[in-house]
Backbone bond lengths (Angstrom), bond angles and torsions (degrees), N, CA, C in turn:
res aa  C-N    CA-C-N  psi(-1)  N-CA   C-N-CA  omega(-1)  CA-C   N-CA-C  phi
1 M - - - 1.465 - - 1.517 111.73 -
2 S 1.335 116.94 -34.32 1.448 120.37 -177.92 1.516 112.07 -64.00
3 E 1.354 118.29 -21.37 1.453 121.47 179.85 1.522 111.89 -84.33
4 T 1.310 118.66 -11.81 1.451 120.20 -173.86 1.519 113.46 -112.34
5 V 1.323 118.88 -16.22 1.459 121.59 -175.69 1.525 110.01 -91.46
6 L 1.324 117.30 124.78 1.458 121.68 175.48 1.519 111.26 -86.34
7 V 1.335 116.72 -47.88 1.463 120.36 -174.41 1.524 110.66 -131.70
8 S 1.309 115.16 132.99 1.460 122.19 174.57 1.522 107.50 -106.42
9 V 1.327 117.02 120.75 1.457 122.18 178.29 1.522 108.22 -89.45
10 L 1.327 116.92 121.48 1.460 122.08 -176.42 1.521 109.65 -108.57
11 I 1.337 116.40 125.10 1.461 121.08 -176.52 1.525 109.77 -129.23
12 P 1.332 118.82 106.14 1.466 120.37 170.07 1.525 109.09 -76.79
13 A 1.321 117.02 131.82 1.465 119.45 -174.14 1.525 110.50 -139.69
14 K 1.313 115.58 121.45 1.458 121.30 174.43 1.528 108.07 -124.61
15 N 1.326 116.40 114.40 1.468 122.54 179.97 1.537 111.81 56.85
16 E 1.339 115.28 51.71 1.464 120.96 -179.81 1.528 111.32 -119.41
17 A 1.331 117.39 33.12 1.461 120.85 -176.57 1.523 112.52 -58.78
18 Q 1.334 117.28 -33.38 1.462 120.22 -177.21 1.529 112.85 -80.92
19 N 1.319 117.11 -19.86 1.461 120.22 -175.74 1.523 113.71 -98.77
20 L 1.317 118.02 -25.53 1.452 120.63 -172.31 1.534 114.91 -67.56
21 P 1.345 120.87 -40.08 1.467 118.55 -179.12 1.531 113.35 -56.64
22 S 1.322 117.73 -47.50 1.464 119.55 -179.64 1.520 110.95 -69.54
23 L 1.324 117.85 -36.85 1.459 120.68 179.32 1.528 110.91 -63.59
24 L 1.317 117.39 -44.59 1.463 120.61 179.53 1.524 111.45 -65.77
25 H 1.331 116.58 -35.87 1.467 119.88 176.11 1.526 110.64 -63.36
26 E 1.320 116.52 -41.34 1.470 120.77 179.41 1.524 111.26 -65.52
27 I 1.324 117.17 -37.58 1.463 120.52 177.56 1.518 110.48 -64.34
28 R 1.307 116.60 -43.71 1.470 120.54 178.13 1.528 110.58 -58.78
29 T 1.318 116.94 -41.78 1.462 120.67 179.49 1.524 111.15 -68.02
30 A 1.331 116.06 -45.02 1.466 120.56 -175.82 1.524 112.44 -66.12
31 L 1.323 117.35 -35.49 1.461 120.71 -174.12 1.526 112.88 -104.43
32 A 1.332 117.02 17.13 1.464 120.49 176.17 1.531 108.77 -57.37
33 G 1.313 116.31 127.88 1.463 120.46 -178.66 1.517 113.84 95.18
34 E 1.341 117.75 -14.25 1.456 121.44 177.04 1.531 110.42 -92.76
35 R 1.310 116.16 159.66 1.461 122.28 173.80 1.528 107.12 -92.75
36 Y 1.328 116.24 102.97 1.457 119.36 -171.20 1.524 111.56 -142.35
37 E 1.318 114.78 165.51 1.454 123.69 170.37 1.524 107.36 -140.80
38 V 1.338 115.55 161.10 1.462 121.03 178.52 1.519 108.33 -126.59
39 L 1.327 116.26 123.21 1.461 121.01 176.60 1.520 108.48 -112.12
40 V 1.320 116.18 113.14 1.460 121.22 176.93 1.522 108.37 -104.27
41 V 1.322 115.51 127.10 1.463 120.71 179.02 1.524 108.54 -102.11
42 D 1.330 115.97 110.69 1.461 120.73 173.92 1.518 107.02 -76.84
43 D 1.336 115.61 103.94 1.465 121.08 -171.22 1.528 111.36 -92.10
44 G 1.335 115.10 71.27 1.457 120.34 176.60 1.514 114.16 64.97
45 S 1.327 117.30 35.81 1.467 120.75 -177.53 1.524 111.35 -63.32
46 T 1.338 115.24 147.95 1.462 121.11 175.93 1.527 111.37 -108.41
47 D 1.343 116.83 2.93 1.459 120.50 175.33 1.534 108.45 -103.69
48 D 1.336 118.36 -153.82 1.461 121.93 -176.05 1.524 113.19 -93.25
49 T 1.318 118.27 22.08 1.463 120.56 -176.18 1.524 112.44 -53.45
50 L 1.323 117.98 -49.81 1.467 120.76 -177.38 1.524 110.95 -63.74
51 H 1.318 117.04 -43.24 1.467 120.88 -179.95 1.524 111.02 -63.58
52 V 1.320 117.13 -41.98 1.467 121.37 178.62 1.526 110.16 -61.61
53 L 1.320 117.12 -43.49 1.461 120.57 179.44 1.528 110.99 -63.52
54 Q 1.320 116.88 -41.52 1.463 120.03 178.89 1.529 111.34 -63.96
55 Q 1.312 116.86 -37.54 1.458 120.81 176.88 1.519 111.54 -64.13
56 I 1.337 116.42 -45.60 1.458 120.77 -179.94 1.529 110.29 -61.84
57 K 1.316 116.37 -42.02 1.463 120.67 177.52 1.524 110.86 -62.13
58 A 1.319 116.69 -43.72 1.465 121.23 -178.76 1.517 112.45 -66.68
59 Q 1.325 116.80 -24.79 1.455 121.24 -179.74 1.529 113.04 -82.99
60 G 1.331 116.82 5.06 1.457 119.77 173.00 1.513 116.35 105.76
61 Y 1.315 116.76 18.37 1.472 119.09 176.90 1.531 106.93 -84.78
62 D 1.324 115.67 81.44 1.464 121.15 -171.70 1.528 114.75 -63.01
63 P 1.341 120.65 -35.15 1.470 118.92 -179.06 1.529 114.00 -70.22
64 L 1.336 117.77 -9.14 1.462 120.96 -174.24 1.524 111.93 -79.74
65 R 1.327 115.11 129.75 1.459 122.31 171.47 1.536 107.10 -122.50
66 I 1.324 116.85 139.10 1.461 121.77 -173.78 1.521 109.78 -115.75
67 L 1.325 115.82 124.19 1.456 121.99 171.71 1.525 107.94 -111.08
68 H 1.325 116.30 152.16 1.473 119.27 -173.53 1.524 110.82 -139.48
69 H 1.334 115.56 129.72 1.463 122.19 169.34 1.523 108.35 -103.60
70 R 1.306 118.11 128.77 1.473 120.61 178.75 1.522 110.95 -65.25
71 V 1.325 116.67 -33.79 1.466 121.96 175.13 1.523 107.53 -126.47
72 S 1.313 116.41 157.17 1.458 120.14 -177.94 1.524 110.90 -69.46
73 L 1.331 116.30 126.48 1.458 122.71 179.30 1.525 112.26 -111.42
74 G 1.335 116.81 -4.21 1.450 120.11 176.78 1.521 113.81 98.30
75 Q 1.330 114.12 166.54 1.461 121.18 -173.71 1.531 112.18 -67.92
76 S 1.315 117.17 -43.30 1.463 119.51 -178.00 1.518 111.98 -63.97
77 T 1.327 116.84 -44.06 1.459 119.86 -179.87 1.524 110.92 -66.56
78 S 1.326 116.57 -36.68 1.465 120.07 176.78 1.520 110.79 -61.77
79 I 1.326 116.65 -45.95 1.463 120.37 179.06 1.523 110.26 -64.45
80 W 1.321 116.93 -40.98 1.460 121.07 -179.72 1.526 111.68 -61.29
81 H 1.325 116.53 -47.44 1.469 119.60 178.81 1.523 111.24 -63.11
82 A 1.320 116.94 -42.07 1.461 120.37 179.49 1.524 111.09 -64.84
83 A 1.323 117.27 -39.66 1.466 120.93 -179.71 1.522 110.90 -62.58
84 H 1.316 116.57 -40.11 1.461 119.82 179.20 1.527 111.43 -69.79
85 A 1.312 117.75 -30.95 1.464 120.96 179.44 1.526 112.20 -83.54
86 A 1.321 117.70 -16.48 1.468 122.44 -173.04 1.526 111.90 -69.35
87 C 1.327 114.61 156.84 1.462 121.52 179.24 1.529 112.78 -111.62
88 G 1.322 117.68 -10.27 1.448 120.64 -173.06 1.520 113.79 -78.33
89 E 1.337 114.77 156.62 1.467 120.90 173.40 1.521 110.70 -70.45
90 W 1.336 115.77 -31.02 1.465 122.08 -179.64 1.520 109.73 -120.83
91 L 1.326 116.00 148.25 1.450 122.58 176.39 1.521 108.50 -113.83
92 A 1.326 116.29 127.48 1.466 121.48 173.77 1.517 107.61 -110.90
93 T 1.330 116.57 121.73 1.457 120.06 -179.78 1.521 109.82 -100.35
94 L 1.330 115.46 137.02 1.460 122.85 179.66 1.516 108.63 -136.96
95 D 1.327 117.53 141.15 1.459 120.39 172.65 1.530 109.46 -72.89
96 G 1.327 116.30 148.16 1.456 120.84 -177.50 1.510 114.76 -79.47
97 D 1.344 117.92 -4.87 1.464 120.04 -177.02 1.521 114.01 -85.41
98 G 1.328 117.67 -3.46 1.455 121.26 178.22 1.512 114.97 83.66
99 Q 1.332 118.73 3.28 1.461 120.08 -179.82 1.521 112.20 -73.75
100 N 1.338 117.37 -27.86 1.467 120.18 171.60 1.520 109.43 -79.95
101 D 1.322 117.42 142.27 1.459 122.29 -176.51 1.532 110.03 -99.92
102 P 1.345 118.64 114.74 1.463 120.44 178.50 1.520 113.21 -60.67
103 A 1.330 118.11 -19.45 1.459 120.68 178.54 1.529 112.21 -63.08
104 D 1.330 117.28 -15.80 1.465 121.00 176.92 1.522 112.48 -78.51
105 L 1.324 118.18 -17.40 1.465 120.96 -174.60 1.532 113.86 -63.17
106 P 1.343 120.61 -44.47 1.470 118.69 179.58 1.524 112.97 -58.58
107 G 1.325 117.39 -38.83 1.455 120.17 178.49 1.515 112.26 -65.16
108 M 1.329 116.71 -37.20 1.458 120.41 178.98 1.528 110.87 -69.39
109 L 1.330 116.80 -39.41 1.461 119.93 176.41 1.527 111.15 -65.48
110 A 1.331 116.30 -40.76 1.462 120.02 177.90 1.525 111.10 -62.76
111 L 1.325 116.13 -36.94 1.459 120.92 178.94 1.520 110.94 -63.99
112 V 1.329 116.64 -42.18 1.458 120.60 177.99 1.523 110.72 -63.97
113 R 1.311 116.42 -45.23 1.465 119.62 -179.00 1.527 111.19 -61.60
114 S 1.306 116.09 -42.15 1.460 120.72 -179.19 1.522 111.50 -69.90
115 A 1.335 116.67 -45.39 1.461 121.12 -175.19 1.515 112.46 -69.40
116 N 1.335 117.55 -26.83 1.460 120.60 -173.49 1.525 113.56 -94.56
117 Q 1.311 117.55 9.32 1.457 120.62 177.41 1.531 109.60 -80.44
118 G 1.308 115.28 102.13 1.450 120.65 177.08 1.512 115.00 73.72
119 Q 1.345 117.57 13.93 1.457 120.72 -177.87 1.534 111.20 -94.06
120 D 1.306 115.75 144.61 1.454 122.06 174.75 1.524 107.82 -143.84
121 P 1.318 121.32 113.32 1.461 125.33 7.29 1.521 112.91 -79.95
122 L 1.315 115.51 156.19 1.452 121.12 179.00 1.522 110.82 -74.85
123 V 1.339 116.09 155.20 1.456 121.13 173.15 1.523 108.70 -70.00
124 T 1.317 117.29 128.66 1.462 121.15 179.23 1.523 112.69 -113.17
125 L 1.351 117.28 -10.34 1.458 120.32 -178.55 1.518 110.54 -149.14
126 V 1.336 115.76 130.87 1.460 122.22 167.00 1.523 106.09 -112.49
127 A 1.328 116.29 113.70 1.462 121.80 -176.23 1.518 109.72 -99.73
128 G 1.313 116.89 125.56 1.459 120.82 178.66 1.517 112.19 -70.97
129 H 1.318 115.71 145.81 1.464 122.33 176.06 1.520 107.25 -127.46
130 R 1.334 116.52 111.43 1.470 121.28 -178.07 1.531 109.25 -73.50
131 I 1.322 116.08 107.01 1.464 120.13 -173.84 1.520 112.56 -84.41
132 N 1.319 117.50 -14.37 1.463 120.43 -179.22 1.527 108.54 -140.46
133 R 1.343 116.36 77.89 1.452 121.63 -174.13 1.524 112.17 -60.51
134 R 1.340 115.71 137.12 1.461 122.43 178.89 1.522 111.34 -112.46
135 D 1.301 116.75 30.99 1.455 121.98 179.46 1.526 110.46 -98.64
136 S 1.311 116.11 173.11 1.460 121.44 176.47 1.524 109.92 -66.39
137 A 1.330 115.74 161.06 1.464 120.55 -179.92 1.524 111.00 -60.63
138 S 1.342 117.22 -39.70 1.461 120.16 -178.71 1.528 111.19 -65.42
139 K 1.337 116.40 -39.00 1.461 119.37 179.75 1.524 110.95 -69.48
140 R 1.337 117.15 -38.14 1.469 120.01 177.79 1.530 110.62 -65.09
141 W 1.345 116.69 -40.33 1.458 119.76 179.35 1.528 110.45 -64.40
142 A 1.335 115.79 -45.77 1.466 119.99 179.69 1.524 110.86 -61.04
143 S 1.337 116.14 -38.77 1.461 120.33 179.62 1.522 111.44 -66.21
144 R 1.336 117.34 -42.56 1.465 120.25 178.93 1.529 110.82 -62.54
145 F 1.330 116.18 -42.41 1.463 119.85 179.00 1.526 110.81 -62.43
146 A 1.334 115.75 -46.50 1.467 120.03 -178.09 1.520 110.91 -64.71
147 N 1.344 117.01 -41.86 1.462 119.88 179.69 1.520 111.55 -63.42
148 A 1.342 116.36 -40.85 1.462 119.99 -179.68 1.524 111.29 -64.68
149 L 1.347 116.40 -44.45 1.462 120.65 -179.79 1.521 110.57 -65.61
150 R 1.315 116.81 -45.22 1.459 120.95 -179.85 1.528 111.15 -62.31
151 S 1.340 116.23 -45.24 1.454 120.02 -179.28 1.525 111.54 -62.24
152 R 1.341 115.77 -37.75 1.469 120.04 -179.79 1.525 110.78 -64.98
153 L 1.324 117.42 -41.12 1.455 120.55 -176.60 1.529 112.84 -82.44
154 L 1.321 117.23 -40.46 1.462 120.40 -171.90 1.522 113.72 -97.70
155 G 1.348 116.92 -24.41 1.459 119.75 -178.30 1.516 112.42 58.29
156 D 1.339 117.19 41.26 1.463 120.54 -174.24 1.527 114.19 -89.07
157 A 1.328 117.62 2.84 1.470 122.17 174.67 1.528 111.96 55.02
158 T 1.331 116.25 38.17 1.460 121.44 -177.55 1.525 109.64 -123.00
159 P 1.337 118.37 112.99 1.461 119.57 -177.16 1.519 114.62 -74.07
160 D 1.354 117.79 -15.74 1.464 119.55 -172.31 1.522 110.14 -151.71
161 T 1.320 116.62 67.45 1.464 119.59 -176.65 1.527 112.19 -66.40
162 G 1.350 117.31 -19.43 1.458 120.47 -179.75 1.520 114.15 -78.78
163 C 1.323 117.64 -6.05 1.470 119.58 178.91 1.517 109.72 -65.14
164 G 1.336 116.58 127.40 1.458 120.81 -177.69 1.503 114.15 -74.39
165 L 1.344 117.82 -13.42 1.458 121.95 -176.27 1.526 110.14 -92.00
166 K 1.319 115.24 108.83 1.460 121.33 179.80 1.526 108.90 -141.35
167 L 1.316 115.58 153.56 1.462 122.17 174.31 1.519 106.53 -125.54
168 V 1.331 116.87 116.66 1.454 120.81 -173.19 1.521 109.89 -133.89
169 Q 1.302 115.83 139.83 1.451 121.13 177.07 1.533 109.11 -61.97
170 R 1.324 116.80 129.23 1.474 119.94 -173.07 1.521 111.85 -61.02
171 R 1.318 118.08 -46.24 1.463 118.09 -177.02 1.527 111.80 -65.73
172 A 1.347 117.13 -29.14 1.462 119.69 175.82 1.530 110.36 -70.23
173 F 1.340 116.43 -40.64 1.463 119.75 179.10 1.519 111.60 -63.06
174 L 1.325 116.56 -41.70 1.463 119.91 -176.25 1.527 112.48 -68.48
175 R 1.325 117.75 -14.63 1.466 120.20 175.88 1.530 112.47 -83.52
176 L 1.323 117.51 -12.01 1.460 120.56 -175.62 1.530 111.19 -72.80
177 P 1.322 117.45 148.66 1.473 119.92 175.15 1.526 109.81 -69.71
178 Y 1.322 115.69 137.20 1.465 119.69 179.10 1.523 110.44 -91.14
179 F 1.324 116.03 136.77 1.458 123.01 166.28 1.525 107.05 -158.99
180 D 1.300 117.63 157.26 1.459 120.58 179.32 1.530 109.50 -60.96
181 H 1.322 115.89 135.46 1.464 124.09 -177.76 1.529 113.40 75.83
182 M 1.332 117.70 12.47 1.453 119.33 -179.97 1.530 112.41 -66.16
183 H 1.341 117.67 -18.73 1.467 119.12 -178.85 1.525 111.91 -62.94
184 R 1.338 118.13 -22.34 1.463 121.11 179.48 1.535 112.00 -76.07
185 F 1.322 117.00 -10.93 1.461 120.27 -174.61 1.528 112.22 -121.57
186 I 1.321 117.35 19.53 1.465 120.34 -177.58 1.532 112.07 -56.46
187 P 1.346 120.66 -44.94 1.478 118.60 178.98 1.521 113.16 -58.42
188 A 1.327 117.61 -46.30 1.461 120.39 -179.50 1.526 111.30 -64.35
189 L 1.330 116.99 -39.59 1.458 120.74 -179.01 1.523 111.83 -70.02
190 I 1.331 116.76 -38.10 1.465 120.43 176.56 1.528 110.34 -63.52
191 Q 1.326 116.06 -44.13 1.462 119.43 179.93 1.530 111.46 -68.65
192 R 1.320 116.77 -31.01 1.473 120.20 174.91 1.516 110.75 -58.77
193 D 1.338 117.33 -34.34 1.457 122.16 178.42 1.523 112.21 -90.04
194 Q 1.342 116.62 19.22 1.463 123.15 177.95 1.524 113.17 67.79
195 G 1.327 117.21 24.52 1.455 121.27 176.02 1.518 111.22 -77.33
196 R 1.324 116.54 153.05 1.464 122.61 179.87 1.528 108.71 -101.12
197 M 1.328 116.94 130.51 1.463 122.81 -174.91 1.523 110.98 -119.63
198 I 1.330 115.30 145.69 1.456 122.95 170.97 1.524 107.73 -123.58
199 V 1.321 117.72 134.93 1.465 122.23 174.79 1.520 108.15 -94.85
200 H 1.334 115.67 132.14 1.470 120.78 -174.41 1.530 109.50 -129.01
201 P 1.352 119.01 126.63 1.468 120.18 178.59 1.528 111.66 -66.96
202 V 1.345 115.85 136.13 1.465 120.79 -179.01 1.526 109.38 -134.30
203 H 1.314 115.42 163.47 1.461 121.83 178.49 1.531 110.27 -78.78
204 H 1.314 114.64 159.13 1.461 120.62 174.51 1.522 107.54 -140.21
205 R 1.340 116.39 140.74 1.461 120.29 -172.36 1.522 110.76 -128.54
206 H 1.318 115.51 162.37 1.452 120.59 174.19 1.524 109.72 -69.59
207 R 1.308 116.32 145.54 1.468 121.14 170.97 1.517 108.43 -63.83
208 Q 1.344 116.79 131.24 1.459 120.68 -177.03 1.522 112.93 -82.94
209 A 1.315 117.42 -33.30 1.465 121.22 -176.59 1.523 109.63 -153.43
210 G 1.330 115.55 159.49 1.453 120.71 177.46 1.521 112.33 78.07
211 V 1.320 115.11 -173.21 1.462 121.44 -178.76 1.516 108.83 -129.36
212 S 1.327 116.10 157.12 1.456 121.44 179.20 1.521 110.13 -64.58
213 N 1.328 115.87 143.12 1.458 121.42 178.34 1.525 112.58 -89.60
214 Y 1.335 116.00 2.02 1.454 119.37 -175.37 1.521 109.54 -132.69
215 G 1.336 117.07 133.92 1.453 121.85 177.60 1.516 111.40 -99.99
216 N 1.327 116.66 157.70 1.460 120.63 -178.50 1.527 112.36 -61.34
217 L 1.357 116.91 -42.52 1.455 120.11 -179.09 1.520 111.04 -65.21
218 D 1.340 116.52 -42.96 1.462 120.06 178.72 1.523 111.11 -57.40
219 R 1.328 115.45 -47.36 1.460 119.83 -179.26 1.515 111.32 -62.81
220 A 1.338 116.47 -41.20 1.465 120.20 -176.73 1.523 111.29 -64.80
221 L 1.331 117.14 -46.73 1.456 120.58 -176.06 1.528 111.57 -64.88
222 V 1.331 116.07 -44.61 1.456 119.82 179.57 1.519 110.43 -71.41
223 G 1.353 116.23 -40.58 1.453 120.57 -174.57 1.507 113.66 -63.32
224 I 1.331 118.49 -35.86 1.463 120.86 -179.02 1.528 110.61 -65.00
225 L 1.317 116.68 -43.71 1.455 120.05 178.46 1.530 110.47 -63.55
226 D 1.333 116.45 -45.50 1.460 120.23 179.68 1.521 111.64 -64.36
227 L 1.325 116.39 -37.28 1.455 120.73 -179.24 1.529 111.22 -57.62
228 F 1.316 117.05 -44.95 1.456 119.29 -179.93 1.528 111.57 -71.21
229 G 1.337 116.20 -29.47 1.460 119.09 174.79 1.523 111.56 -65.78
230 V 1.342 116.85 -43.95 1.467 120.65 178.77 1.523 110.32 -67.95
231 W 1.336 116.65 -37.85 1.466 120.80 176.02 1.528 110.49 -56.74
232 W 1.326 116.47 -42.88 1.462 121.16 177.32 1.523 110.96 -63.27
233 L 1.360 116.87 -44.36 1.463 120.46 -179.80 1.528 111.35 -61.06
234 V 1.327 116.21 -43.62 1.464 120.59 -178.32 1.526 110.63 -64.27
235 R 1.311 116.54 -42.41 1.470 120.42 -177.59 1.532 112.12 -70.73
236 R 1.327 117.15 -24.27 1.456 120.03 -175.80 1.526 113.53 -91.56
237 T 1.324 118.71 -5.60 1.458 119.58 -178.51 1.520 110.85 -75.79
238 R 1.326 115.34 148.90 1.464 122.26 175.26 1.528 109.86 -131.99
239 L 1.330 116.32 34.93 1.456 121.12 -174.33 1.521 113.44 -90.44
240 G 1.326 117.28 2.24 1.460 119.36 -177.01 1.515 113.90 -71.12
241 T 1.324 117.59 -18.82 1.472 121.84 -179.92 1.519 109.24 -120.28
242 K 1.338 115.87 132.71 1.450 120.47 -178.79 1.523 111.17 -92.62
243 A 1.324 115.80 151.21 1.451 121.17 173.48 1.530 109.05 -75.70
244 V 1.320 117.37 136.14 1.459 122.59 -179.17 1.530 108.49 -107.90
245 E 1.316 115.10 125.25 1.465 119.34 -179.93 1.526 110.61 -73.32
246 V 1.308 115.77 132.39 1.457 122.31 177.14 1.528 107.56 -98.14
247 V 1.323 117.67 120.37 1.467 121.80 -174.57 1.527 112.32 -104.60
248 E 1.317 118.34 -10.98 1.467 119.88 179.44 1.519 110.48 -129.74
C-alpha cells in the first residue's frame, strides 16, 4: 500500500459524529482520481464518532482507516499517531469540524507538483491561510494576537499557523520533535530543519454542528509556554550548514 498512496489525509476528531459523514464525502469528491487514504483518529470521543466511522467504513468507504484513543490525547498526538500509521508520501491535515474545505486539496497538490519540478530545495510544506475567517470575533482577535507574537519571535513567515489545512511531506514531518500542541508550530519546525514552505490561500467555513473542543484562554495559556520552547529550539539549531566529506 505504501507504494500506491500519494497523500494520506489525517483528521483528528473528538465528538464530531455529526460533521464527519459530510466531510468524508467531500474528501472523496475532491480527491477522485488521486491515490489517497484517509486516517481519522477518534480522540476519546464521548458521542457516536467511532460508531459513525465504523458504519461509513462498512458501507464501502475503502480509503478510510480508523484509529482510536480510549481517552483524549489532543490534536497533536492524534496527528502524530496518524502520521506514523500513514502510507502516503504526503500528509494532508484537516480539522474534524468541517471548517476546512477539502476542495482546496487538489490545488495544494498541484502546487507541490509544479513547485517541485527541478527545484532544489524541494517544497516540503504548503501551509493554508484562511483568507475569510468564519470564527467568532473573539477567536479572530485571539488568533491575530497569537500570530503576531509568534511571527515576531520565530520569524516563520506564516500569516496563519493555526489553520488546520496543511500539506506536508511525510518524511519531513516525522523528523520534527514531538510535544503536545506541536501542530501549531509546524511551519516554524519545518523551516528549522531547512524545509521550504509555500503559503496558500484556502477557504474557511462555519462549523455545521457541535461545539469547539478548544477555548481561547486554554490556547493562549498553553501557547505562550510552547512558543518560548519552540523559540529555544529554533535558536539552538545548527542544521543550516552541511558537513562535507573529504575524500583526499
